[in-house]
N, C-alpha and C positions, 0 to 999 in steps of 0.2 A: 783716211785710214789706208795703209798700204796693204795690197793683196798678199796672201801667203804665196811664197815662191818655192816652198818645199812640200813634198808629198807627205801628208800626215801619216801614211801607212809605212813608207820605207825611208823617208827623209831625202829622197832624190830631188835634185833641182831641175830635172827634166820634166817639167809639168806645164800644163796649159790651165790657166785660171780663168774662170768666167763668173760674172755677176749678173745672173738673170734678173731682168726688171720685173718679171711676173713669174713667181714660182708656186706651183700647186703643192701645198703642204699636206699631202694625202696621208702621211703616216702619223699625224697628230691625234687621230681618233675621231676627227670631225670631218664631215663631208663639205666640200666647197670652200675650203680655206685657201686663199691665195695671198702670198707675201709679195708686196710691191716695194720697189726701191732697192736699196743697197744692203739688205739684211742677209743675203744668201751668198755663199762662196762655194762654187763647184770646182774641185781640183781633179784634173784628168792626168794621171801619171804615165809618162812614156816608158818608164823603167819597169814598174811592177804591174802596169795596166789597171791599177785600181782607180775607180772613180769615186771620189769622196764629196759628200755634201755637208757643209758646215752652216748651221743656222746661228748667226751672231746673237748673243744674249738670249739663248733659247729658253732658259728658265724663266726669264721675265716674260717672254712671249707666251709661254704656256699659262702663266698667271693672268696675263692680259686677256687671253682668250676666255679663261674662266670668268673673269670680271665682266666681259662682254655678254656672256650667257646669263649670269646671275642678274645683271642690271638691265638686260635686254627686254624687248617687247614680250608680251604673253605668247605662249605657244611652245612651251618647253617640250622637247622631244626625248625619246628614250636614249638616243645617241648622246644628246647633251647632258642628260642626267648621269650616264655612265662616265662621261668625260669629267664632270665635276666630282663624282665619287672617287675617281682615281686621283684627281688633283688634290682632294682632301685626304688621300691615303686612307680610305675607309673601306671596310668590307661591306657587302650588301647587307649583312646583318646589323652592322654598326649604323649604317645609314637608316635602315628600317627602324631601329630603336630611336634614333634622333628624330625621325618623323612621327614617332608614336604609333607605328604600324605593327611592331612586334613580330612580323613575319618577314624573313629574308626573301621569301618568294614574291612578295609584293614588289620589292625593288627589282628583282630579277625579271618579273613580268613586264614592268615598265621599261626597263632597259631593252628587253627583247622587241619592243615596239619600233626600235630603230629610228627612222626619220619621221615617224608619225607623231602627231601631237598626243600628249598624255591626257589632256583634258579638252573638252569641247569649248568651254568658255573661260575667259580670264578669271572670273569669279571663283571657279573651281580650283584654280591654280594658286590662289593667294596663300594658303597655308604652306604649301610646298615651297613657294618662292621665298616666304619669310624665313623659313628654317634654313634654306640654302644660303640666303644672304647672311644669316647669323653664322653659319658654318664657314663661309668665305672669310668673314671678319676674324673668326677665332683661329682657323687653320691656315690662312694665308697671310692676312694683314698683320696679325699678331705673332706670326711665326718668326723664328730666328732666320728662316730661309726665305723670307719675303724679299722679292727682287723688284717690287714696284716702287716707282719714284714717288716723291711727294705730290707731284701733279696727278699721278694715277690715284693716289689715296684721296686727294681732294675730289676728283671726279667720282670716286666710289661714294664718298660721304654725300655729295650732292645727289647722286642717283638714289641712294638709300633714303634720303629725305624726301625726294620726289615720289618714291614708291609709297611711303607712309601717307603722303598727301593724297595720292591717287586712290589708295585703298580706302581711306576715310571717305572720300567722295563717292566711290563705288558702293560702299556699304550704306551710306546715307541715301543714295539714289534707289537702292534696292529696298530700303525700308526694313532691313533685316534686324531681328532682335539678337542675332549672334554677334559677338564682338571679337575683335582681335586686339590683344595688347602687345605692342612692340615697344620695348623700352630702349632708349638710347642711353648707354652707360657712360659714354665719353664723347669727346669731339671727334674721335677717330671712327665714328659710326659703328661702334660696337653694339650691335642690336641684339637683344635677347628676346627669345620667344618662349621662355620657360613656361609662361602661363597662357600661351596662345591657344585659343580654341580653333579646332580645325573646321574650316568652312566646307 
């Protein structure tokens, strides 16, 4: 891919273009995200003195980050929850309703925890994770604005299936009488937690 040779701000060709191999993506809303490779173009204009950073396929990147959080290891943080809520284009009240909490303040309190874990154990996180996976499927995968490739979608489906298997094992090991019903509506990993009991 050819590098941009014009300033995005003024159109001047008096520019210096750089492709950093490691770019700290601090403005995405998550701490510690580094973009590696050729996905970032920094344009420094000699005419207007503007320095512009362009993230290639940024919409896809934001969705991939959300997928990494939803399908990641236990240990959801307030910062990650806020990122997902914004990715899903939901208010705190809407997310609280989806989680069956009824109080916007619950989500606000969780988000205020920043980089701290929301729950002490993976078991306590199961209900939240199941709802977030369902919301990711509905609000990202099935959206007309989904930028994920078929490979991303297959990875999500695989991760969602693994999640169900691990939850089943965890619940069996704990010998709990509580149950979680997660229904797979289609091959696209459209998970529904409509009848899910909160753990």
